[in-house]
Every structure is written in C-alpha cells, then in structure tokens.
C-alpha positions as a printed Julia matrix, in Angstrom:
364×3 Matrix{Float64}:
   9.27  -10.29    9.63
  11.39  -13.15    9.29
   9.48  -13.96    6.35
  10.35  -10.81    4.39
  13.87  -11.2     5.61
  13.91  -14.59    3.73
  12.17  -12.78    0.71
  14.68  -10.12    0.64
  17.68  -12.76    0.79
  15.97  -15.06   -1.91
  16.52  -12.5    -4.57
  20.5   -11.77   -3.94
  19.78   -8.24   -5.16
  18.72   -6.51   -2.1
  15.13   -5.76   -3.61
  12.42   -7.9    -2.07
  10.78  -10.67   -3.68
   7.4   -10.47   -5.37
   6.53  -13.56   -2.95
   6.63  -17.18   -2.76
   4.37  -19.61   -4.93
   3.28  -22.74   -3.7
   1.43  -24.29   -6.67
   1.18  -23.33  -10.37
  -1.65  -23.16  -12.32
  -1.93  -26.01  -15.09
  -0.12  -25.35  -18.5
   0.79  -21.98  -17.25
   4.62  -20.88  -17.27
   4.29  -19.64  -13.64
   7.2   -20.5   -11.69
   6.94  -22.28   -8.1
   9.28  -20.91   -5.31
  10.49  -17.61   -4.66
   9.79  -14.71   -7.4
  12.02  -12.26   -8.71
  12.18   -8.65   -6.54
   9.08   -6.07   -6.85
  10.39   -2.62   -7.1
   7.21   -1.08   -6.22
   6.54   -2.82   -3.0
  10.49   -3.08   -2.1
   9.68    0.58   -2.03
   7.56    0.84    0.62
   8.99   -1.75    2.54
  11.83    0.29    3.24
   9.3     2.09    5.92
   8.14   -0.94    7.72
  11.95   -1.93    8.41
  12.89    1.1     9.45
   9.95    1.24   11.7
  10.13   -1.87   12.78
  13.98   -1.84   13.39
  13.44    1.15   15.89
  10.71    0.08   17.9
  12.85   -3.44   18.28
  16.13   -1.88   18.09
  16.85   -4.39   15.54
  20.31   -2.96   13.66
  19.62   -5.63   11.02
  16.58   -4.53    9.85
  17.84   -0.97    9.68
  20.76   -2.01    7.42
  18.16   -3.94    5.41
  16.04   -1.12    4.84
  19.06    0.96    3.71
  19.91   -1.84    1.18
  16.56   -1.83   -0.27
  16.76    1.97   -0.75
  20.28    1.73   -2.38
  18.83   -0.93   -4.78
  15.73    1.14   -6.01
  18.17    4.16   -6.69
  20.09    1.62   -8.7
  17.2     0.8   -10.81
  15.64    4.44  -11.15
  15.02    4.95  -15.06
  16.18    7.76  -16.67
  12.94    9.71  -16.88
  13.06    9.29  -13.14
  10.7     6.77  -12.93
  10.44    3.07  -11.3
   9.27   -0.03  -13.58
   6.26   -1.49  -13.0
   5.95   -5.55  -12.56
   8.93   -7.49  -11.22
  12.47   -6.52  -12.33
  13.5    -7.68  -15.23
   9.66   -7.92  -16.7
   8.91   -6.88  -20.22
   8.15   -3.86  -21.35
  10.63   -1.88  -18.5
   8.67    1.21  -18.31
   8.23    3.9   -15.33
   4.94    3.43  -13.61
   3.28    6.79  -12.09
   1.73    4.35   -9.13
   5.35    2.19   -8.58
   7.26    5.22   -8.44
   4.93    6.77   -5.67
   5.14    3.95   -3.55
   9.25    3.83   -3.73
   9.29    7.61   -3.05
   7.82    6.55    0.59
  11.31    4.45    1.05
  13.32    7.39   -0.3
  12.42    9.86    1.96
  12.46    7.83    5.02
  15.91    6.77    4.13
  16.65   10.24    3.84
  15.39   11.23    7.23
  17.35    8.36    8.85
  20.64    8.71    6.95
  20.58   11.87    5.76
  22.47   11.19    2.32
  21.35   13.48   -0.57
  21.14   10.75   -2.74
  17.71    9.9    -1.57
  16.84   13.63   -2.08
  17.83   13.78   -5.45
  16.16   10.55   -6.29
  12.78   11.85   -4.72
  13.41   14.95   -7.03
  13.61   13.12   -9.83
  10.77   10.67   -9.13
   8.61   13.51   -8.27
   8.73   15.58  -11.52
   8.15   12.48  -13.26
   4.77   12.14  -11.57
   4.0    15.69  -12.15
   4.69   15.27  -16.14
   1.91   13.04  -16.3
  -0.52   14.74  -14.41
  -3.63   16.6   -16.07
  -5.11   19.56  -14.18
  -8.03   17.15  -12.78
  -5.99   15.44  -11.01
  -5.75   12.28  -13.13
  -2.65   10.38  -14.69
  -2.66   10.28  -18.31
   0.83    8.85  -19.11
   2.92    6.47  -16.88
   0.42    3.76  -16.63
   1.72    0.21  -15.74
   1.64   -2.31  -18.54
   0.74   -4.78  -15.6
  -2.69   -3.52  -15.15
  -5.44   -1.91  -17.15
  -4.77    1.56  -18.25
  -6.77    4.72  -17.43
  -6.72    6.95  -14.19
  -7.06    5.23  -10.58
  -8.89    6.48   -7.41
  -5.99    4.63   -5.68
  -3.18    7.01   -6.75
  -4.44    8.64   -3.88
  -1.48    6.83   -2.21
   0.82    8.28   -4.87
  -0.79   11.94   -3.73
   0.14   11.0     0.0
   4.0    10.56   -1.53
   3.94   13.66   -3.39
   2.35   15.41   -0.37
   5.3    14.37    1.92
   7.85   15.22   -0.66
   6.26   18.69   -0.94
   6.85   18.96    3.02
  10.23   17.46    2.96
  11.86   19.2     0.16
   9.84   22.65    0.04
   8.02   22.17   -2.79
   4.84   23.91   -3.01
   3.89   22.15   -6.66
   4.57   18.82   -5.12
   1.74   19.72   -2.49
  -0.26   20.96   -5.46
  -0.25   18.19   -7.49
  -1.17   16.2    -4.31
  -4.39   18.35   -3.89
  -5.41   17.87   -7.41
  -5.21   13.79   -6.74
  -6.95   14.04   -4.06
  -9.65   16.26   -5.63
  -9.94   13.3    -8.28
 -10.25   10.59   -5.64
 -13.19   12.46   -3.75
 -14.93   12.64   -7.09
 -14.83    8.87   -7.54
 -16.61    8.46   -4.55
 -20.0     7.7    -4.26
 -22.75    9.04   -1.3
 -22.46    5.14    0.13
 -18.63    5.57    0.2
 -17.71    3.1    -2.81
 -15.12    4.0    -5.17
 -15.16    4.08   -9.13
 -12.14    3.78  -11.22
 -10.63    1.87   -8.3
  -9.35   -1.42   -9.55
  -6.54   -3.03  -11.2
  -8.66   -4.69  -14.24
 -12.39   -4.47  -12.63
 -13.92   -1.17  -11.54
 -17.14   -2.68  -11.46
 -16.0    -4.65   -8.22
 -12.82   -3.22   -7.05
 -10.6    -5.29   -4.56
 -10.6    -4.19   -0.75
  -6.62   -3.75   -1.65
  -7.31   -1.02   -3.79
 -10.09    0.53   -1.64
  -6.99    0.28    1.25
  -5.19    2.21   -0.88
  -7.55    4.85   -1.51
  -8.57    5.37    1.98
  -4.98    5.37    3.24
  -4.23    8.01    0.67
  -7.17   10.54    1.3
  -6.29    9.87    5.59
  -3.15   10.87    5.25
  -3.61   13.52    2.55
  -6.57   15.11    4.67
  -3.74   15.33    7.51
  -0.83   16.64    5.34
  -3.04   19.18    3.19
  -5.46   20.44    6.07
  -8.41   19.0     4.01
 -11.46   17.69    5.87
 -13.14   16.57    3.19
 -10.6    13.88    2.85
 -10.91   12.6     6.21
 -14.47   12.89    6.1
 -14.54   10.65    2.86
 -12.45    7.97    4.86
 -15.1     8.02    7.83
 -17.87    7.25    5.26
 -16.53    4.32    3.75
 -15.06    2.88    7.17
 -18.66    3.55    8.5
 -19.97    0.99    5.27
 -17.42   -1.3     5.71
 -17.78   -1.99    9.7
 -21.43   -3.14    8.76
 -20.22   -5.52    6.0
 -17.32   -7.49    7.95
 -18.26  -10.37    9.66
 -18.07  -10.97   13.29
 -14.96  -13.05   13.02
 -13.54  -10.63   10.9
 -13.94  -12.4     7.66
 -14.75   -9.56    4.73
 -15.51  -10.52    1.18
 -12.22   -9.4    -1.38
 -14.51   -7.51   -3.94
 -17.3    -5.1    -3.64
 -19.9    -3.65   -6.52
 -20.88   -0.24   -6.13
 -23.86   -1.13   -3.82
 -21.64   -3.1    -1.45
 -22.46   -6.46   -2.68
 -19.89   -8.7    -2.17
 -18.3    -9.99   -5.57
 -15.9   -12.73   -4.31
 -16.09  -15.71   -2.26
 -12.38  -15.36   -0.76
 -10.84  -12.72    1.46
  -8.29  -10.24   -0.16
  -6.29  -10.69    3.42
  -3.94   -7.69    2.1
  -7.04   -5.4     1.88
  -8.06   -6.58    5.22
  -4.72   -5.29    6.92
  -4.46   -2.28    4.99
  -8.09   -1.29    6.27
  -7.46   -2.53    9.67
  -4.71   -0.09    9.83
  -6.43    2.78    8.35
  -9.28    2.02   11.3
  -6.64    1.98   13.8
  -5.3     5.52   12.48
  -8.73    7.16   11.91
  -9.77    6.2    15.59
  -6.8     7.88   16.73
  -7.74   11.3    14.72
 -11.14   11.26   15.51
 -12.06    8.95   18.38
 -14.68    6.29   17.02
 -14.96    2.89   18.83
 -16.42    1.4    15.74
 -12.99    2.05   13.98
 -11.06    0.52   16.32
 -13.12   -2.47   16.73
 -13.06   -3.28   12.78
  -9.95   -2.93   12.94
  -9.46   -5.31   15.59
 -11.91   -7.36   13.69
 -10.08   -7.87   10.26
  -6.45   -8.02   11.7
  -7.98  -10.93   14.08
  -9.3   -12.78   11.07
  -5.8   -12.33    9.06
  -3.9   -13.61   12.27
  -5.69  -16.75   12.34
  -4.77  -17.5     8.64
  -1.1   -17.15    8.95
   1.27  -20.27    8.91
   3.54  -20.59   11.93
   4.74  -23.83   11.91
   6.41  -26.03    8.9
   9.6   -26.36    7.25
   9.1   -23.86    4.27
  10.8   -20.39    4.28
   8.18  -19.43    1.69
   5.19  -20.33    3.69
   5.87  -20.05    7.56
   5.21  -16.37    8.91
   3.98  -15.16    5.34
   0.57  -13.99    4.48
  -1.13  -15.39    1.74
  -3.12  -13.55   -0.99
  -6.4   -14.68   -0.73
  -8.38  -17.01    1.91
  -9.02  -19.76    1.05
  -5.43  -20.16   -0.57
  -7.09  -20.99   -3.96
  -8.94  -17.48   -3.72
  -8.21  -15.53   -7.26
  -6.22  -12.8    -5.44
  -2.48  -14.44   -5.44
  -3.89  -17.64   -5.73
  -1.54  -20.16   -3.95
   0.99  -17.31   -3.02
   2.12  -15.55    0.13
   2.73  -11.88   -0.94
   5.42   -9.56    0.18
   2.68   -6.67    0.38
   0.59   -8.83    2.32
   3.32   -9.32    5.22
   4.42   -5.63    5.22
   0.23   -4.1     5.64
   0.3    -6.85    8.33
   3.11   -6.23    9.92
   2.09   -2.16    9.63
  -1.64   -2.99   11.03
   0.14   -4.64   14.35
   2.45   -1.58   14.85
  -0.34    0.92   14.12
  -2.27   -1.06   16.66
   0.33   -1.36   19.31
   2.0     2.21   18.55
   0.23    5.5    18.2
   1.57    7.6    15.87
   2.49   11.4    15.86
  -0.31   13.34   13.98
   1.28   16.58   15.12
  -1.46   19.26   15.27
  -4.3    17.62   13.72
  -7.84   18.81   14.67
  -9.52   15.7    16.29
 -13.47   15.5    16.09
 -15.5    12.97   17.47
 -17.55   11.03   14.62
 -20.28    8.39   14.85
 -21.53    5.66   12.09
C-alpha cells in the first residue's frame, strides 16, 4: 500500500501512476521511472483503498480513495466513458472495459461518501456501456485502441460492474445487460475450463491476467444474478488450474487451449487474481483445493516482492513478470499488480459478506 501511495503521489494529479519502469528497451521511446496516471486501474484501486482504510483505520487511504474518485469524474468523456491507455495518450477515446472498472470505484465512493455526483457519473458510464452492447452480450463498439479489437470474454468483469450498478441504482436494464455479458463469457468457455476470445492481443494463448478477469467476473455475476452456471464455470476452471500450478506456486503466464504453458515466465498479476478468486470461491462452496491453490499462488508472488532498497518505485511493488524480464510488464512494477496482491491478502484474511448466496460443496 505504501508503494501504491507513492504511485499516486508521483503523478501530481490524484490519479495513480501506471507503474514504475526501471529499464527501457534499447532504441525505444519508453521512459524510465514513474509513468503517467492510468484511469482504468485508478478506478478499481478506489475500492482497494477504501477497504484497506477501513480495516486499518487509515484515514489517509480513505481520503486518497476520494481524491481518485474525484479525478475520475473530472476526466469522464462526453459520451460517459473513460479513455483507454494512460492519461493523455492518443487517441483519446472511451473504452468499455476501462469504463466498467471505473464504475467499481464510483459506486464504492458513493457508498462511502453519499455524494450524488458519483451516481450521476455511474449512470452516464453505464448508459455508454449499454449503447455499445449487442443482444449476444458482445461489445461491438468502445474497443480500446491499446489492444486488439473484438469482443472479449474478460469483459465479464465489466458485466459485474453493470450488475452492481443495476442493484445500487435500481436499473433493471443494467442487470439485463450484465446477464447478456455473462452469457457471452460462458459461451467462450471450453469443456476443459479454458476461455477463447480472452486476451489483449493473443487469443490463442491468453494471459492468466485475463483468465483471472473472466473468472472474477463470472464468480460475482453468479452471485449477483443468481446464475449457478456462472459459479460452475469458475469451479471447472479452478479445478484445472489447481493441477497446473507448481508446488511452490509458480504458474506460467500464458496457456493454450489444451492448457499447455505458452510462456516461460509468470504473470504475477494473474496469479494474484486467481488467488483471490480461489479464496472467494472456497468461501462460497467450500473446497480445500481452492483454498490451497490460493495460498500457493499468493505465496509465490510474495517471494518475488522487493522489500529492501532505496527506490520508491521498486520497494513494495509487484513486478509485471517473474523473472523480471518476462514479456508482461517487462522491467516494470505495475499498479494493478500491487492492487490485486493487496486484494488477495485481504481476501485471505478477511471473509467477505456473500449475503444469502447458496453454498454447495464441490470437488475436483
């Protein structure tokens, strides 16, 4: 959390820096050091800061979350969306996935602060998302310029945001949209638990990061929409992933359709997300295999964290890849990696309230 605080302070804007690059590729235009603010991940970091602030009675983190939410409202575009890429990157255009992630932050800010401006921002953002969605649950517009175009299974996480908005704002059409998105993601899952159309740029071997997004979205959609098929889909994937993770928690960063590793490095962000999903799934339908998987994955990421040194950009952060020169976030510490690491630790130690969700025992 101290690393994330430094990442926010580094931008001077209340948005949180994309991350810290310690080394640039030869003959590239990459800059070393703290990078510009990143609207997408600042959006869902708001939740993390509020949650941590409550758990630790940390008023500074609570105030930082408010400032992040206010910054997001200040950069909302005319169509209700939020731009893809880092702040100021060209072209400036709304992205469906980015917009969905900021909705999480605005909803939490409204819950905490009761300021109607956050509700107004959510209405505008959710209306934008609805306008981009077809009847099959695929986004046909609002693609980010910073990844390959086309519908994405990992937009399940955007569906989760819409479902939350539907409940919070009493808007049934948002719930209907979320249900369509869940249906599309389920249609992308193969019998072995792997998802097609589920990567930023390489649908043949998706990242554990985007696999994590898909599973997070389906888990929460299953609860919010009372859709058992979504929960069953999560169980199928976790049962397979449990067999793939090494005893020490190392998990390759990319996987082909037959669950063969397609990378010689670990995507640490994805491991953190899958750890969170495992802990949450274990609490919904108790399965010691899920709990054990989460502990292994989280333990491995913990072993890679830099704890000593003089660089505020490295100490406490979570790298994009292990080894550090892996293809995902090469030589960088990423704000969303730190976010999902903090979330996973809180999910491990603090049980979330799942309301009246029906619990059933499952085995792999």
